[in-house]
N, C-alpha and C positions, 0 to 999 in steps of 0.2 A: 713781501707779498707774493702770491702766486695766483695767476689767472688762467683758467682753462682756455686753451686755444679755440678759435672759431666759435666763440660764445654765440648761441642762437638768439634770435630776436626775442623770443619768449622763453624764459628759463623753465626747464622741465620741472614739474611739480613732484620732486622727490622729498620724502620726509627728511627733515634736517637741513634742507637747502634754503637759502634766502627766498622769501616770497613777498617781502615788503620792507620799505623804509619810511620813516616819518619824522617830521621835525615840529615839535610844539612851538607855536609862535604867539606872542601877545598882540602883534599888529600884522594882520594878513597883508595889508597893502605894502608895507615896507619889505616884507619877505618876498612877495611877488615881484616887486621892483628889483630886488637884489638878484634873485635866481633867474628871472627873465633876462636881466642884463648880462648875466654870466653864461647861462645855458640856452637861452631862448625858449624856455618852457612855455607851454600853453596850459590852460587850467579849465577844469570843470568843477561844478559844485554838486556834491552829493549829500543832500539834507544838512547843509551847513559845514560839511567836511570838504576842504579844498584839495583837489587831486591834480598833481602836476602831470603833464603829458609830453611825450616826445613822439612825433609822427603819429599822433592819435592813440598811442598806447600808454597806459598809466605807468609812472615810474616812481612816484613818491606822494606822500600825504603831508598836508600842512594843517594839522588840527589847531583850533583856537585854544590858547592857554593863557592863564593869568601872568605867567612868567615864561621866558624862553627856556627851552630844554635842549639837551644834546640830540644829535641825530640818533635815532633808535632803529636797530635792526630787528626784524621779525623772521624767525625760522618756521618752516612749515611743519605742522604736526597734524596727525589724523584725529587727535582728541586733545584739546587744550586743557581740560580739567585733569585728565589722566597725566599729562605731562607735568602740570604744576604739582600734583601730588607726588609724582616720582622725583621731581627736582628737590622737593622738600625732604624726602626720605634719604636722598643722596647728599644732603648737607647744604643745599641751597636755601634761599629764602624766597617766598612768594610776595611780591610787592603789590600785585593787582590780581585779585581772583578772576578766573575766567568769566568773561562777560560778552554779550552780544554787542556788535558794533553797528554803526549806521550803514556800513557797506555789506551787512549780512554775513559777517565773519564772526568767529569767536576767538578772542585772544587773551593772553595772560602775560604779565611781566614778572621775571624772576631775577634774582641776584645769584650768581654762581658762588661756590665756596671761596673764590679768590677775590670777590668783591665787584665784579663787572655785571652790568645790567643788560639783559637781552630779552626780547619778546618771542613768544611762540604763538602761531596763528593757524587756526583751521579755516580753510577757504573752500568755496564751491569749486566744482570741476572746471567751470569755464573761467576761472580766475586768470587775469592777465597781469604780468609784471615784466615790463620791458627791460632788456639788458643790451640793447644795441642802439647806437646813435649818440650824438653829442649830448651829454647831460644825463644819460641813462646809467643805471646801476652797473658797476663793474666788479666789485669785490668787497669783502668785509673781513676784518681780522680782529681777533681778540688780543689786546695788549695786556699782559698780566705779569706779576712778579713771581708767580708760582706756576710754571708751565706744567710740571708733573701733576699737580692737583687739578688743574684745568683739564688736562688730557684724560685723567681718570674719570672726572665728572661727566664730560661730554661723550666719552666712549660708552659709559653706562647709560646715559640719558638718550643719546641719539644713535648709538651703534655705529659711530664713524670708524672708518679705516683711517690710519694716520701714517704720514710720511714726513720724515725729517729732511728739510732741504738745506739746513745749515750744518755746522759741525757739532751742534748740541751744546757748545760751551760759549765760544766767542759770539756765535750766532745760533740761537736756539729758536728756530722757526719751523713749525709743524703744519702741514696741510691736512685738513680734514676732508675726507671724500665719502661719497655714497654711490654705490654701484659703479665704481670706476670713474666717477665724475668729481673733480675737485669742487668743493662748495664754499669753504671758508678757511681762514688761516688762524694760527695762534702764534704769537710772538712773545718771548720772554723779554720784559722790559729791562734794558741795560742802562749804561751811563748816559746814553743820548736822551733819556727821559729825565725830567726834573724829579728830584727826590720826593716831592709831595704829590706828584701826579698820580691819580688813582687809576686802578685797572679800568679799562674801557674797551668798547668796540669802535674801531675806525671804519667809516664808510668811504668807499672809493667810487667816484663817478667817472664815466668815460669822457675823454676829450677826443674830438674828431681829428684825424691825422692832418687835415688841412688847417687846423687851428693850433698853432705852436703852443706847447705847454707853458713856455715862458710868457707868451701873450696872455694866457689864462691867468697866470699869477699877477701880471700887471693889471688886468681887468678887475681882479678882486680888490686891489688897492683903489682903483678908480671908483668902485662901488661902495667904498667905505669899510671894506674888510681888511684883513691882515694876513700876510704871508709868514707862517711860522717855520716852514722848511722850504728853502729855495729849491727850484727844480733840480732834479738829479736823475742819473741814468741807472737802471736796474735791468736784470734779465727779463723783467716782465713789462718794461716800458719806462718812459720818462714820467716822473711823478713830482708833484708838489703838494704840500700840506698847508692848508689855509684856514682862516676863520671868517665867518660871515659878519654882517653888520651887528649881530648880537653876540659875537665872540664864540659861536658854535663851530667846532672844528670838523673838517672833512678833508678828503684828499681827492685829487684829480689825476688821472693817468692816461697817457697816450700809449696804447698797447702796441702801436706800430713802431715805436722807438725802443725796441728791446736790444740788449746786448747779450753776449754769449752766456748761457746759464751753466752752473756747476751741476754735477750729478747728484741725484737724490739718494737718501738712505732711509730704509724703513725704521720707524720708531720702535724701540724695545717695548714689548708688551709687559707691563708690570705684573701680569698674572701668569706669565710664562716662566716656569721654573727651569 
């Protein structure tokens, strides 16, 4: 993963950047208990839509659902319908046609050509999405088995600039950026992923430096979740990957615990002869 340094409290509204995350839950009470116990979230209700808050700023949504669903990332778009149509013409699939939400946004869900699901959302100018504080959004990355296809699709759809931070072989990890700001990552799934694991987006939440990431992993267990990747050190902080009480995966990162990073390399442009 790669996280832009000095992340602002409110993430700038750049097209293609994360603007929301949400977790469909069948039992709001149990979800509130788990995430309050882990992150200390507070909540508001917006016409039946539960919004998680950190220091008074919205960080995630918990919509009521008949069955639990994975954490879902939404990227900012100036026009949800146009994005859905373009995604379809680029080889993706539209899972949910653009529709108005209770929070006065318009959103759509698509599947990219490699099989991962992501949302796009048009939001009002005063939209707030917190990216600072314990339990706030930190990063998101696409895990896919076809990195080249994903890069081509999202370059055409979102006009991302792309930078390879691995060697492209043993570690194929590309950072997507907009106007010089790193916004999301793309990782080619290797042997560390189970054979049957499907392409997906991984959501990262911040851990406060004063709360040890190992203590976060222990707390997940105490709350009825599961630790799938024990805490480990990276150039972007100390990270653990876990599952909540409904087996929905996410990661937690302490960005203050970073080790020395390797130099980056620009990704080859497939359209550059």
